Structure formats: C-alpha cells, structure tokens
C-alpha positions as a Markdown table, in Angstrom:
| # | Residue | x | y | z |
|---|---|---|---|---|
| 1 | Gln | -66.6 | -81.3 | 72.5 |
| 2 | Met | -68.4 | -80.9 | 69.1 |
| 3 | Ser | -69.2 | -84.6 | 69.0 |
| 4 | Phe | -70.6 | -84.6 | 72.5 |
| 5 | Trp | -72.9 | -81.7 | 71.8 |
| 6 | Gly | -73.9 | -83.0 | 68.4 |
| 7 | Ala | -74.9 | -86.3 | 70.0 |
| 8 | Thr | -76.8 | -84.5 | 72.7 |
| 9 | Val | -78.7 | -82.3 | 70.3 |
| 10 | Ile | -79.5 | -85.0 | 67.8 |
| 11 | Thr | -80.7 | -87.6 | 70.3 |
| 12 | Asn | -82.8 | -84.9 | 72.1 |
| 13 | Leu | -84.8 | -84.6 | 68.9 |
| 14 | Phe | -86.4 | -87.9 | 69.9 |
| 15 | Ser | -87.8 | -86.4 | 73.0 |
| 16 | Ala | -90.3 | -84.5 | 70.9 |
| 17 | Ile | -92.1 | -87.8 | 70.2 |
| 18 | Pro | -95.2 | -87.9 | 72.4 |
| 19 | Tyr | -95.4 | -90.5 | 75.2 |
| 20 | Ile | -92.2 | -92.5 | 74.3 |
| 21 | Gly | -89.8 | -89.7 | 73.4 |
| 22 | Gln | -87.9 | -89.4 | 76.7 |
| 23 | Thr | -87.7 | -93.2 | 77.0 |
| 24 | Leu | -86.2 | -93.4 | 73.5 |
| 25 | Val | -83.6 | -90.7 | 74.4 |
| 26 | Glu | -82.6 | -92.6 | 77.6 |
| 27 | Trp | -82.4 | -95.8 | 75.6 |
| 28 | Ala | -80.2 | -94.2 | 72.9 |
| 29 | Trp | -78.0 | -92.7 | 75.6 |
| 30 | Gly | -77.7 | -95.8 | 77.7 |
| 31 | Gly | -78.4 | -93.7 | 80.8 |
| 32 | Phe | -79.5 | -90.2 | 81.7 |
| 33 | Ser | -76.8 | -88.4 | 79.7 |
| 34 | Val | -74.4 | -88.8 | 76.8 |
| 35 | Asp | -71.6 | -91.0 | 78.2 |
| 36 | Asn | -69.6 | -94.1 | 77.4 |
| 37 | Pro | -72.6 | -96.3 | 76.7 |
| 38 | Thr | -73.8 | -93.8 | 74.1 |
| 39 | Leu | -70.4 | -93.9 | 72.4 |
| 40 | Thr | -70.5 | -97.7 | 72.3 |
| 41 | Arg | -74.1 | -97.8 | 70.9 |
| 42 | Phe | -73.3 | -95.2 | 68.2 |
| 43 | Phe | -70.1 | -97.1 | 67.3 |
| 44 | Ala | -72.1 | -100.3 | 66.9 |
| 45 | Leu | -74.8 | -98.5 | 64.9 |
| 46 | His | -72.2 | -96.9 | 62.5 |
| 47 | Phe | -70.5 | -100.3 | 62.1 |
| 48 | Leu | -73.7 | -102.3 | 61.4 |
| 49 | Leu | -75.6 | -99.8 | 59.3 |
| 50 | Pro | -73.5 | -100.1 | 56.1 |
| 51 | Phe | -73.9 | -103.9 | 56.2 |
| 52 | Leu | -77.7 | -103.5 | 56.6 |
| 53 | Ile | -77.9 | -101.0 | 53.7 |
| 54 | Met | -75.7 | -103.2 | 51.5 |
| 55 | Ser | -77.9 | -106.3 | 52.3 |
| 56 | Leu | -81.1 | -104.4 | 51.5 |
| 57 | Thr | -79.5 | -103.1 | 48.2 |
| 58 | Leu | -78.6 | -106.6 | 47.2 |
| 59 | Ile | -82.1 | -107.9 | 48.0 |
| 60 | His | -83.5 | -105.1 | 46.0 |
| 61 | Leu | -81.3 | -105.8 | 43.0 |
| 62 | Thr | -82.1 | -109.5 | 43.2 |
| 63 | Phe | -85.8 | -108.9 | 43.1 |
| 64 | Leu | -85.4 | -106.3 | 40.3 |
| 65 | His | -83.4 | -108.9 | 38.3 |
| 66 | Glu | -86.0 | -111.6 | 38.8 |
| 67 | Ser | -89.1 | -109.6 | 38.1 |
| 68 | Gly | -87.8 | -106.7 | 35.9 |
| 69 | Ser | -88.6 | -103.1 | 36.4 |
| 70 | Asn | -92.1 | -101.5 | 36.1 |
| 71 | Asn | -93.2 | -100.0 | 32.8 |
| 72 | Pro | -95.5 | -97.1 | 33.5 |
| 73 | Leu | -96.5 | -96.7 | 29.8 |
| 74 | Gly | -97.6 | -100.3 | 29.4 |
| 75 | Val | -95.8 | -100.6 | 26.1 |
| 76 | Val | -94.2 | -104.0 | 25.5 |
| 77 | Ser | -91.0 | -103.9 | 23.4 |
| 78 | Asn | -88.3 | -106.5 | 24.0 |
| 79 | Cys | -86.1 | -105.2 | 21.2 |
| 80 | Asp | -84.9 | -102.2 | 23.3 |
| 81 | Lys | -83.9 | -104.2 | 26.4 |
| 82 | Ile | -80.3 | -104.3 | 27.5 |
| 83 | Pro | -79.3 | -107.1 | 29.8 |
| 84 | Phe | -78.3 | -106.1 | 33.4 |
| 85 | His | -75.2 | -108.2 | 33.3 |
| 86 | Pro | -72.6 | -107.4 | 32.1 |
| 87 | Tyr | -73.5 | -103.8 | 31.1 |
| 88 | Phe | -75.1 | -102.3 | 34.2 |
| 89 | Ser | -73.2 | -104.5 | 36.7 |
| 90 | Thr | -69.9 | -103.3 | 35.1 |
| 91 | Lys | -71.0 | -99.7 | 35.2 |
| 92 | Asp | -72.1 | -100.1 | 38.9 |
| 93 | Leu | -68.8 | -101.8 | 39.8 |
| 94 | Leu | -66.8 | -99.0 | 38.1 |
| 95 | Gly | -68.8 | -96.3 | 40.0 |
| 96 | Phe | -68.4 | -98.2 | 43.3 |
| 97 | Ile | -64.6 | -98.4 | 42.7 |
| 98 | Met | -64.4 | -94.7 | 41.7 |
| 99 | Met | -66.2 | -93.7 | 44.9 |
| 100 | Leu | -64.4 | -96.1 | 47.2 |
| 101 | Thr | -60.9 | -95.2 | 46.1 |
| 102 | Pro | -60.8 | -91.6 | 47.3 |
| 103 | Leu | -62.7 | -92.6 | 50.5 |
| 104 | Met | -60.2 | -95.3 | 51.3 |
| 105 | Thr | -57.3 | -93.0 | 50.4 |
| 106 | Leu | -58.5 | -90.4 | 52.8 |
| 107 | Ala | -59.3 | -92.9 | 55.6 |
| 108 | Leu | -56.0 | -94.7 | 55.4 |
| 109 | Phe | -53.5 | -92.0 | 54.6 |
| 110 | Ser | -54.9 | -88.8 | 56.2 |
| 111 | Pro | -57.9 | -89.6 | 58.5 |
| 112 | Asn | -57.8 | -86.2 | 60.3 |
| 113 | Leu | -57.8 | -84.1 | 57.1 |
| 114 | Leu | -61.5 | -83.3 | 57.0 |
| 115 | Gly | -62.1 | -83.4 | 60.8 |
| 116 | Asp | -63.1 | -80.5 | 62.9 |
| 117 | Pro | -60.2 | -79.4 | 65.2 |
| 118 | Glu | -62.7 | -79.1 | 68.1 |
| 119 | Asn | -63.3 | -82.8 | 68.0 |
| 120 | Phe | -60.0 | -83.3 | 69.7 |
| 121 | Thr | -61.0 | -81.1 | 72.7 |
| 122 | Pro | -62.2 | -83.3 | 75.6 |
| 123 | Ala | -65.9 | -83.1 | 76.1 |
| 124 | Asn | -67.1 | -80.9 | 78.9 |
| 125 | Pro | -70.9 | -81.0 | 79.5 |
| 126 | Leu | -70.8 | -77.8 | 81.5 |
| 127 | Val | -69.4 | -75.7 | 78.6 |
| 128 | Thr | -71.2 | -75.2 | 75.3 |
| 129 | Pro | -69.1 | -74.2 | 72.4 |
| 130 | Pro | -69.4 | -70.5 | 71.8 |
| 131 | His | -70.8 | -70.7 | 68.3 |
| 132 | Ile | -73.7 | -72.9 | 69.3 |
| 133 | Lys | -76.6 | -70.6 | 70.3 |
| 134 | Pro | -80.3 | -71.3 | 70.8 |
| 135 | Glu | -82.4 | -70.2 | 67.8 |
C-alpha cells in the first residue's frame, strides 16, 4: 500500500513539467496507472543505477589520477604530495568495507527489520492510507 502510493506521488511530480510532463508520467508507469510494468521498470532502474554510479565514480577517479586535482591557490609544491595509491585507495577500500558489512548483514540476515509493516498490505488504489493527507 505504501509503496504503491509512494510510486504514485513521486512519479506524478513529473506531471508538473510543461508540455511533456504527462507523457513522462505515462512512460514511467508503462501505462495509465501504477501497475506491473511500473514495478518492472523501477526494479530495472534500481538494479542498474548502482552500476552506473560505480562506473561514473571509476571514470572520475581515473581522470583525477591522470590529471591531478585542481589547485585554487596556484602554489606549486611537490614536497607535500601524498600518492593516491596505496594511502588513499586503502582508506577508500576500508571505508567501503565498513559501509558494506552492515548493509550486507541487514540484507542477508534480517531483510524486513527496517521495513514499514504497511508495505506488506496489498495495494488498493481506491483506499489512501489514513496518514497521507493533502497539504
């Protein structure tokens, strides 16, 4: 129920875009309302988006490693430079592992711990949850 209405509200925000808003909403929904095609599209988006972000991050780090970072003061001093690898790459890897460990623990051993109980209620487009009110 909550996921249905959340998807409805968030995708309807696109309808505020002049001229193409309603077309964008219908394209995101895969029809004229939130239904199975919407779920499939959102699942695909949530699956592919982390890979896209990771690829862009790796491209960014590659370019940063090749050209170096910007120096806004214009002062050239090579004596204070610390090489990216192994110092910063080790630090980034440690941070990645420290963030991924609790996430994987939650996802694998108790996936419903942080979920909203109303997400298990079957979606009914005719009944809005009582705590959702127009502002």
